[in-house]
N, C-alpha and C positions, 0 to 999 in steps of 0.2 A: 503493499500500499504504499500510495505517495502521501508526502505531507501535506497539508492547509492550512496549517499555522507555522509561522517561521518566526522567532524570537531572536534577535541579536543580541549577545552578550558580552562582557567585559571578561569574565574568565569561565572559559568554556568547563573547567574541571569542578568549580565551584558551584556553578547553575547545576549540572549534572548530579552533584551530591544532594543539591537541595531538592529537586524534585526528585530523586530516587528515594528521599530519606522521608520527605514529608508528605511526598505524594502518589509514593509507589509506582513512579514511571521507571520504564526498564529500556537500556539500553538495547537498541536492535543492530546498529553499525556504528563504525566512526572511520573517517576518511584515515588517508595514509598519513597525513600532514596536520592532525590534529585541530582541525578548523573547522569541522561540521559534525553533530552527531545526530543520529533519529532515534528518539524516545517513543516508547511505544506507552498508551495512556491505559489504564484497567479498563476501560471501556470501549478500548480498541482501535482509538483513532491514533494517528501518528504525528509526532511534533518536532522539527528540525532546531536544534540550539546551534547556532553560528556565531564565529568572531572575524572582525575584518569585515572591509567592505567592496568584497569580491562578490560575483553575480553566481558562482560557482554553484552554488546553493539550489538555484532554479533548475538544474539537470536531475534533482530530487522531488522537486515539488509538484503537484498538481496543477494543471494549466491555470485553474481559479486559486489563488492561497491567499491568506492575510499575513500580513508584517503589521504589526502594531508598533508604534514606537514608547521607549521607556515611559512611564509615567499614566499609560494609557491602558486600559481594561479588555483582558480577551476571556470568552466563556469556553467554560469546560461543561459539557451536559452530560446528565445522567449520573453523576456520582453520589455517595451516600453523606449526605450534608453531617449527619450529626455524627459519623466516624471522623470525619476531618476535622471536626469542632474538638473532638475529646484530644486528636493527634494535635492541634494547635496548643491546648490547656496542656497537655502532657510535656510539651517540649518549648512552653513558655513563649509561644509566639502570638504575637498581637493579630487578632482577626475583626472584621465587621458580620455580623449575621442580619440579614433581614429574611423575616418572613411573612409572606402574603397568603393567610390561611386559606386552604383549599385550592391554591393554585399553585406554590412553589417555595420555596428557600434558597437562599442562596448565600455562601459563606465567600469573603473577601479577602486575600493574603496578600503582602507585598513582597516580592521575590527580592533577591539581591541586587537586581538591577532598576528596580523601581516599577516593572510591571507588576499591574494588578491582576491576579489570579483569580477568577471569579467561576467558582465551582455554584452550578444549577442541578436541584434536585426538585421534580416536579411531584405534587401533592395530589389527592384526590378531590375530585369534583364532578358533580353530576353531569349526565348529559343535557338536562333541562338548564341547569345553571350555566355551562359553557355555552350553550346557544343564547340563553339570555345575555350573557357578558359580552357576547362577540356584536349581538343586536344592537345593544344599548349604545355602543360605541358611534352609531350614525345619529342618534339625537348629541351625544355627550361632545363630537366634536364642535357641532355648532354652538353648545351653550359655553365650552371652554373660550371659543372664539368671540363670541358675541359683543359686538360694542367695542373692538379694539380697533384704532387707528392701525393705518401703516407705519407710523413711527413707534407706536405700541408694540406693535408685532417685533421689533427689533429689541425690548427688553430682553435682560439676561437675570435670572435668579442670583447669581455671584460671578463673581471674575473666571474668567476663562471656560464658563459653562455655554450652551447653545441659547441663543435667543429663542421664543415663542414660535416666530417664522422657522428657525432651523429644526427645530423640536418636531414642529408638525410635518413639515415636508420629508424629515427623516422617517416618524411613523408611519405616513402615506408610502414613502416606498419600500418599507420591512412589508405591509400588507401587500404591495404589488409583487412583490419577489415570492412572499409565500403562495399568494394566489396560483401561481403558477404551478406549485407541487399540490395544491389540493386541487386544482383542475385535474391535472393528470390523474391523482387516486381517484378522484369522481368516475372518471368517462374511462379509464383503463386500470380497473383494480388488480392490484398485485403487480403492476408492472415494474422492471428495475429502472431507476431514475438515479441519472448523476446529478449530485447538488453541485450547485456553483456559488459558494458562497461569497459576499461580497463584503467589502470593508465601508462599512457608514462613513467613517472621515473621507475616503476617497471619492464616494459618491458626493457628499456635502462639497468638497471643492470642486469635484467635476463637473456639477451641474449648479453651481453658484447658487446655492439656499441662500445666501445671504442677501441678495437682491432680487429673487423672485417674487411674483406674486403667488399666493396659496389657493386663489379662487377655484381655477380648475381643477387641481390638486385634491380639493378638499370635497368636490362634487366626484371626481373620481374613485375615492376611499367611499362614499356611502353606497354608489353604484355598484362595488366590487361586491360589499358586503352584503348589499339587498338581492345581489347575484348567488352569492353562494350558500345564503341561507334559503330562497329559493329549492335550488339542487338537493339541498341537505333534506327538503321539506316534501320534494315531489321524486325523489330517487329511492327506492329500497334498501333499507342498513347501510345508508349514506354513509355514519360515522365510524363505521365498522370497514371502510374502503380504504384501501392502502397503498403506499409504493413502498418498494425495495432499495434501500439503499446502501452504499459500501461503508458510509462512516457513520451514519448513526442507526443504521438497521432499519427495522419495519417503523414506517412513518405513518399513522392512520389519520385520516380527517380529523377524527376526535382531537387527536393531539397537537394536530396542526391550526386545529382552529381557536383551540386553547392558549397554544403559545402564542397565536398573533393577537389574540383578545387580552390576554394578559400583558402582552410587551407595551401596546396601546394603553391600555389602563395606565400602565407608572409612568409613562410619558404625558397623558393628561394630568395626573397628579404634580408634575414638574412646571406643567402650564398654569395652572393654579396655583402654583405656590409662586410661581413669579408674578400673578397679578396682583396676589395677596400683598406679598413684599412692597410694590409700587403703586398699592390702593388704584389699581386701574380697571 
């Protein structure tokens, strides 16, 4: 399996030891000049640890890969958060824990290079609640943005954070990228699907979030959700339909709808927080 996550590190041995000891990543192979190591995650994915500024690592990555900068967050899905929490406590490591009841929990730890390692674990939610959360996003995006001027859309909740405009465009892009997978699962139940992860920071810069209107995108967001909900209502066994992926295994429509509904929920809350801070 080729890697879809690349981390540039200052000290390869130190980083390899950190991830092996605390997160149980295992070495798959190392190059002859000790500049690239491929690590295997307990959940099955692969990550490249690299040092230096060369491009040789691209020989070992998938066509689509993510290469965050130190200080940025990256996500590892499907890990047992309570076990990782205990590991942090046992080793006196600082961590942050976020729990969204019925949806999921996230534990965040900073690595030696400043990356925010974010492990996500899904929690149980009924089908009725999943579809309700997804549907509520259609009205909530209007409520969150209601009455904001163009200048209001550029407000941020803290230095270095995305503005309301950037956050809105990001959550809409995330809905669109996951919609592709949902539609394939609904139309071709069980098919093999090659995931193409996207880098939110590249999409933000590459499509100029900072200066774009959001009106068309908001309309698209609502239409996509209405379309998915109609299909889930009309097609038999819709939520159990699925795609098979190399890096994430089986992904059901249920899981993907819940994932994107929870993602947007978090960003709606960030935009509401920004409005509260600036009293707009």
